[in-house]
C-alpha positions as CSV (number, residue, x, y, z in Angstrom):
1,X,15.4,8.9,-1.0
2,X,14.0,7.1,2.0
3,X,15.7,4.2,3.8
4,X,13.9,2.1,6.0
5,X,13.8,-1.6,7.3
6,X,10.4,-3.3,7.0
7,X,10.1,-4.5,11.1
8,X,9.4,-8.1,9.7
9,X,10.6,-10.3,12.6
10,X,12.3,-13.1,11.1
11,X,9.9,-15.5,12.2
12,X,7.1,-14.4,9.8
13,X,10.0,-14.9,7.1
14,X,8.6,-18.2,6.1
15,X,9.5,-20.0,2.8
16,X,11.2,-16.5,1.5
17,X,14.6,-17.5,1.7
18,X,15.9,-21.2,1.1
19,X,12.2,-22.5,-1.0
20,X,13.1,-24.3,-3.7
21,X,16.4,-22.7,-4.6
22,X,17.9,-24.2,-7.6
23,X,21.5,-25.1,-7.3
24,X,21.7,-23.6,-11.3
25,X,19.9,-20.6,-10.7
26,X,21.3,-17.1,-11.3
27,X,22.1,-15.0,-8.2
28,X,20.5,-11.0,-7.7
29,X,23.4,-10.4,-5.0
30,X,25.5,-11.9,-2.6
31,X,27.0,-11.0,1.4
32,X,29.9,-11.9,3.0
33,X,29.9,-15.2,0.4
34,X,26.3,-15.9,1.0
35,X,24.7,-15.9,-2.5
36,X,20.8,-15.3,-2.9
37,X,18.9,-16.2,-5.7
38,X,17.0,-14.3,-8.2
39,X,13.6,-16.3,-7.1
40,X,14.7,-15.9,-3.2
41,X,14.9,-12.3,-3.8
42,X,11.9,-12.3,-6.1
43,X,9.8,-13.9,-3.0
44,X,10.9,-11.2,-0.7
45,X,9.6,-8.8,-3.8
46,X,6.2,-10.5,-3.0
47,X,6.2,-10.7,0.1
48,X,6.7,-6.8,0.9
49,X,4.3,-6.1,-2.1
50,X,1.6,-8.3,-0.4
51,X,2.4,-6.7,3.1
52,X,1.4,-3.2,0.9
53,X,-1.4,-4.5,-0.4
54,X,-2.9,-4.8,3.1
55,X,-1.7,-1.4,4.1
56,X,-3.3,0.0,0.9
57,X,-5.5,-2.0,-1.4
58,X,-4.9,0.2,-4.6
59,X,-1.5,-0.8,-4.7
60,X,-2.4,-3.8,-5.9
61,X,-2.9,-2.2,-9.5
62,X,0.4,-0.4,-9.1
63,X,3.6,-1.6,-11.0
64,X,6.8,-2.9,-8.5
65,X,8.5,0.6,-8.2
66,X,12.4,0.2,-8.1
67,X,12.3,1.7,-5.0
68,X,10.3,-1.5,-3.7
69,X,13.2,-3.6,-5.6
70,X,16.2,-1.8,-3.8
71,X,14.1,-2.4,-0.1
72,X,13.7,-5.9,-0.7
73,X,17.3,-6.1,-1.2
74,X,18.3,-4.6,1.8
75,X,15.8,-6.5,4.2
76,X,17.7,-9.6,2.7
77,X,21.0,-8.5,3.5
78,X,19.9,-6.8,6.4
79,X,18.9,-10.5,7.5
80,X,22.0,-12.0,6.9
81,X,23.8,-9.1,8.6
82,X,21.8,-9.3,11.7
83,X,22.0,-12.8,11.9
84,X,26.2,-12.9,11.9
85,X,26.2,-10.0,14.5
86,X,23.8,-12.3,16.6
87,X,26.3,-15.2,16.3
88,X,29.5,-13.2,17.2
89,X,27.7,-12.3,20.2
90,X,26.8,-15.3,21.0
91,X,22.9,-15.4,21.3
92,X,21.0,-18.5,20.9
93,X,16.9,-18.5,20.0
94,X,13.9,-19.1,21.6
95,X,13.5,-22.9,21.1
96,X,9.6,-23.0,22.7
97,X,9.0,-20.1,20.5
98,X,10.4,-21.7,18.0
99,X,8.5,-24.9,18.1
100,X,5.5,-22.8,19.2
101,X,5.3,-21.5,15.3
102,X,6.5,-24.8,13.5
103,X,3.7,-26.5,14.9
104,X,1.3,-23.5,13.6
105,X,2.7,-23.4,10.4
106,X,2.6,-26.6,9.8
107,X,-1.1,-26.9,10.8
108,X,-2.5,-24.9,7.9
109,X,-1.6,-27.7,6.0
110,X,-3.7,-30.1,8.1
111,X,-1.7,-33.2,8.6
112,X,2.3,-34.2,8.6
113,X,1.9,-35.8,4.9
114,X,0.3,-33.1,3.0
115,X,2.9,-30.7,4.8
116,X,5.7,-32.7,3.6
117,X,4.4,-33.0,0.2
118,X,4.0,-29.2,-0.2
119,X,7.2,-28.5,0.9
120,X,8.9,-31.3,-1.5
121,X,7.2,-29.4,-4.0
122,X,8.8,-26.6,-3.1
123,X,12.3,-27.8,-3.0
124,X,11.9,-27.1,0.8
125,X,12.9,-29.7,3.9
126,X,11.0,-29.6,7.2
127,X,14.6,-29.7,8.7
128,X,15.0,-26.5,6.3
129,X,12.2,-25.0,7.5
130,X,13.2,-25.2,10.8
131,X,16.6,-23.7,10.1
132,X,14.7,-21.1,8.7
133,X,12.6,-20.7,11.8
134,X,15.9,-20.7,14.4
135,X,17.7,-17.8,12.4
136,X,14.7,-15.9,12.7
137,X,14.1,-16.2,16.1
138,X,18.1,-15.6,16.4
139,X,17.8,-12.1,14.5
140,X,14.4,-11.8,17.1
141,X,17.1,-12.4,20.3
142,X,19.4,-9.7,18.9
143,X,16.5,-7.0,18.0
144,X,15.2,-7.4,21.5
145,X,18.7,-6.1,22.8
146,X,18.5,-3.2,20.5
147,X,15.3,-2.2,21.2
148,X,15.6,-2.6,25.5
149,X,17.5,0.9,25.1
150,X,14.5,2.7,23.0
151,X,12.2,4.8,25.0
152,X,8.2,5.4,24.2
153,X,7.4,8.8,22.6
154,X,6.1,10.7,25.2
155,X,3.3,13.1,25.3
156,X,5.2,16.1,24.0
157,X,6.5,14.3,21.2
158,X,3.1,13.4,19.8
159,X,1.5,16.6,19.9
160,X,4.3,18.4,18.4
161,X,4.2,15.9,15.6
162,X,0.5,16.8,15.7
163,X,1.1,20.2,15.7
164,X,3.5,20.2,12.7
165,X,2.0,17.6,10.1
166,X,-2.2,18.6,10.6
167,X,-2.6,18.4,7.3
168,X,-1.6,14.2,7.1
169,X,-4.6,13.9,9.7
170,X,-7.3,15.9,7.4
171,X,-10.6,14.0,6.2
172,X,-11.8,14.3,2.5
173,X,-14.3,16.5,2.4
174,X,-17.0,15.2,0.4
175,X,-19.6,16.9,-1.9
176,X,-23.4,16.2,-3.6
177,X,-23.8,15.4,-6.7
178,X,-27.0,15.6,-8.8
179,X,-27.0,14.7,-12.7
180,X,-29.1,14.5,-15.8
181,X,-27.5,11.4,-17.7
182,X,-28.4,10.4,-21.4
183,X,-26.8,6.9,-21.3
184,X,-25.4,5.4,-24.8
185,X,-27.9,2.5,-26.2
186,X,-28.1,0.4,-29.4
187,X,-29.5,2.9,-31.3
188,X,-27.0,5.7,-29.2
189,X,-24.1,3.6,-29.7
190,X,-23.4,4.8,-33.6
191,X,-21.7,8.0,-34.6
192,X,-25.0,9.5,-36.1
193,X,-26.6,7.9,-32.4
194,X,-24.3,9.9,-30.9
195,X,-24.1,13.1,-32.3
196,X,-28.0,13.1,-32.2
197,X,-27.8,12.3,-28.5
198,X,-25.0,14.9,-28.0
199,X,-27.3,17.6,-29.5
200,X,-30.2,16.6,-27.0
201,X,-27.6,16.4,-24.3
202,X,-26.7,20.7,-25.4
203,X,-29.7,21.8,-25.5
204,X,-31.4,20.3,-22.0
205,X,-27.7,22.1,-21.2
206,X,-29.3,25.6,-22.2
207,X,-32.2,24.8,-20.6
208,X,-30.3,24.8,-17.8
209,X,-27.6,27.5,-17.8
210,X,-30.8,29.9,-18.6
211,X,-31.7,29.2,-15.4
212,X,-34.7,26.5,-15.2
213,X,-34.9,24.6,-12.5
214,X,-32.0,21.7,-12.3
215,X,-34.6,18.8,-10.9
216,X,-37.2,19.5,-12.8
217,X,-35.5,19.4,-16.1
218,X,-33.7,16.4,-14.2
219,X,-37.0,14.7,-14.0
220,X,-38.0,15.3,-17.7
221,X,-35.3,14.2,-19.2
222,X,-32.5,12.3,-16.9
223,X,-33.0,8.2,-17.5
224,X,-30.4,5.5,-16.9
225,X,-30.3,5.6,-12.9
226,X,-32.7,6.0,-10.2
227,X,-32.0,9.5,-9.5
228,X,-33.8,10.6,-12.5
229,X,-37.2,10.4,-10.7
230,X,-35.5,12.1,-7.6
231,X,-34.5,15.6,-9.1
232,X,-31.3,13.9,-10.4
233,X,-29.9,13.6,-6.6
234,X,-26.8,11.2,-6.4
235,X,-26.1,11.6,-2.8
236,X,-22.7,12.5,-1.0
237,X,-19.5,11.7,-2.6
238,X,-15.5,11.3,-1.6
239,X,-12.8,12.3,-4.0
240,X,-11.7,9.1,-4.9
241,X,-15.7,7.6,-5.2
242,X,-16.0,8.7,-8.9
243,X,-13.8,8.2,-12.0
244,X,-12.1,10.6,-12.9
245,X,-14.2,11.9,-15.9
246,X,-16.5,13.3,-13.5
247,X,-14.4,14.4,-10.3
248,X,-12.1,16.5,-12.5
249,X,-15.2,18.6,-13.6
250,X,-16.4,18.8,-10.3
251,X,-13.7,20.0,-9.0
252,X,-13.5,23.1,-10.9
253,X,-17.1,24.2,-10.2
254,X,-18.9,25.7,-7.4
255,X,-21.5,25.0,-4.8
256,X,-24.5,25.8,-7.2
257,X,-22.9,25.6,-10.4
258,X,-23.8,23.1,-13.9
259,X,-20.5,21.4,-15.5
260,X,-20.7,21.5,-19.3
261,X,-21.5,18.2,-20.7
262,X,-19.4,15.4,-19.9
263,X,-18.7,12.4,-22.0
264,X,-17.9,8.8,-20.7
265,X,-17.9,5.8,-21.7
266,X,-21.6,5.5,-20.5
267,X,-22.9,8.6,-22.1
268,X,-23.1,11.9,-21.6
269,X,-23.2,14.0,-18.2
270,X,-24.6,17.4,-17.3
271,X,-23.4,18.0,-13.5
272,X,-24.6,20.1,-10.3
273,X,-22.8,20.3,-7.3
274,X,-25.7,21.0,-4.9
275,X,-23.4,20.6,-2.0
276,X,-20.1,20.3,-0.1
277,X,-18.5,19.5,2.7
278,X,-14.6,20.7,3.3
279,X,-12.0,18.9,5.0
280,X,-11.7,18.8,8.6
281,X,-8.7,17.8,10.5
282,X,-8.9,15.2,13.1
283,X,-9.0,15.8,16.7
284,X,-6.1,15.4,19.0
285,X,-7.6,13.0,21.1
286,X,-8.8,11.0,18.1
287,X,-5.3,10.0,16.7
288,X,-3.0,10.5,18.9
289,X,-2.4,6.8,20.2
290,X,-2.0,6.4,16.2
291,X,0.8,8.6,16.4
292,X,2.6,7.8,19.2
293,X,3.0,4.0,17.9
294,X,4.3,5.1,14.5
295,X,6.7,7.2,16.2
296,X,7.9,4.0,18.5
297,X,7.9,2.2,15.2
298,X,10.4,5.0,13.8
299,X,12.5,5.3,16.8
300,X,12.9,0.8,16.2
301,X,13.5,1.8,12.3
302,X,16.2,3.9,13.0
303,X,17.5,1.4,15.2
304,X,17.6,-0.8,13.4
305,X,19.0,0.9,10.1
306,X,21.9,2.4,12.5
307,X,22.9,-1.2,12.8
308,X,22.6,-2.1,9.7
309,X,24.3,0.3,8.2
310,X,27.7,-0.3,10.6
311,X,27.3,-3.6,9.6
312,X,27.1,-2.8,6.0
313,X,30.6,-0.7,5.7
314,X,32.4,-3.7,6.8
315,X,30.3,-5.9,4.9
316,X,31.6,-7.5,1.3
317,X,28.0,-7.1,-0.2
318,X,28.0,-7.7,-4.6
319,X,25.0,-6.7,-6.6
320,X,24.9,-9.3,-9.3
321,X,21.9,-7.5,-10.4
322,X,23.0,-3.5,-10.6
323,X,19.5,-1.9,-10.3
324,X,19.6,-3.1,-6.9
325,X,22.5,-0.8,-5.9
326,X,21.3,1.5,-3.1
327,X,21.0,5.4,-4.3
328,X,23.1,8.0,-2.2
329,X,21.2,8.2,1.5
330,X,19.1,11.3,2.2
331,X,19.1,13.9,4.4
332,X,15.2,13.6,4.6
333,X,14.4,12.2,8.2
334,X,11.2,10.5,7.5
């Protein structure tokens, strides 16, 4: 399993820990005697999920995986242990930075009265929020020390990564599609109606397969879309632009070939792949900055993971929710 710490400096961790906790609530885990409640854990999971959605909107439809839950547990453990380590080293926080962040956070509520009321609804206080920010800033001080000895990836490392991972920088190819469409309507929504419509679609397909001009047949028989009057041309599509019912059959045929009759919830389709733009690899000059940032981020993540691993060995950690117990370390470097 790939291990990682999401580099979210704790100043950003507002109201993930310590907000609205109930003394009667069950605990998810504990770190050196500090109990972390289920609601604190759930808020961390949701914070990570929202971060993932920002990077990949399609993940909003996915369920929270066990890996995400384990990562949330590690994040909470890391925050506790790094705060303790910062205090052990006698580190402090930048009070001016905390005040700036606090003022920005408070201003989101419009006025002081609304701010206090919203905190009260969540079982939190102004002092509690300030304490969270101060703890976060203290961890930031520790992280700055850890990162101080890390150098940015050089051009050689960036170019090597590009050459060894070109497939990661391939732009998806596109296909051009024409269609003859037989939509379901009030007359064809019954079993008998669908049977008759399917018979018509198969008859038209037979004409196309016999060599007759697809565009002319589309102009004559297609309906339901504006493309019907343009030889059935639908334009260009990427792999993710069409639903699987249509994209899968298209992937199986070559340019110039015609599909069998395809059934979807909307009707019957006959598709022709008229053109194709194959995948191309993005130029090194277009992605080198992106690779550099990624490699630099990995260096920082590795440094944090190394520190957290060393602290976890000496810590007393109890997983009240046993599903959060980390898996054995993987040798996978990425």
